[in-house]
Each structure stands twice: as structure tokens, then as C-alpha cells.
C-alpha positions, 0 to 999 in steps of 0.5 A, a space after each residue: 238726552 239723560 237716561 237714569 242709571 237706576 230705578 228710583 226707588 218709591 221712597 226716594 221719589 215719595 221724598 222728593 215729592 213732599 211739598 207738592 200737596 194741597 194747602 189749606 187757607 188761612 183763616 183769620 177773624 176780620 179786626 173790625 166785625 170778627 167774620 171769619 176770612 182769608 188771610 191777606 183779603 178784603 173783608 167782604 161784609 165790612 171793608 176792612 184790610 188788616 194789612 193798611 190798618 183801614 176800611 179800603 171799600 165803602 158798604 152800604 148799610 
């Protein structure tokens, strides 16, 4: 089994782990109703999906 020759310093270990973190959710406005929703999701209010540029859910209004 491989064994490290030297102790890894706090700085070197933390540099290696800089990309491991919680990411914030991208929030965008729906193009149809202007409700704030996470990007790449269907709008729960109007059912619009921007990547397909059409309504994908039929809502009862």
C-alpha cells in the first residue's frame, strides 16, 4: 500500500480541496410570468420551460 513520504501541510491540502464546496443555486426570472425559479427547470406557476421555448405543463387557471 502506498504511504506518503511527508506530511501534507494545511496550505497544500486546502489548496487541493478549494473546488469542494457548496454551490449557490442559479436563480433566473421566468420569461413568461417573471417568477424567480432555479435555472433549467419548469416554472411551477405557468409551466414554461425556456430551453424548449414553450409551455410544457398544462396548468388549471
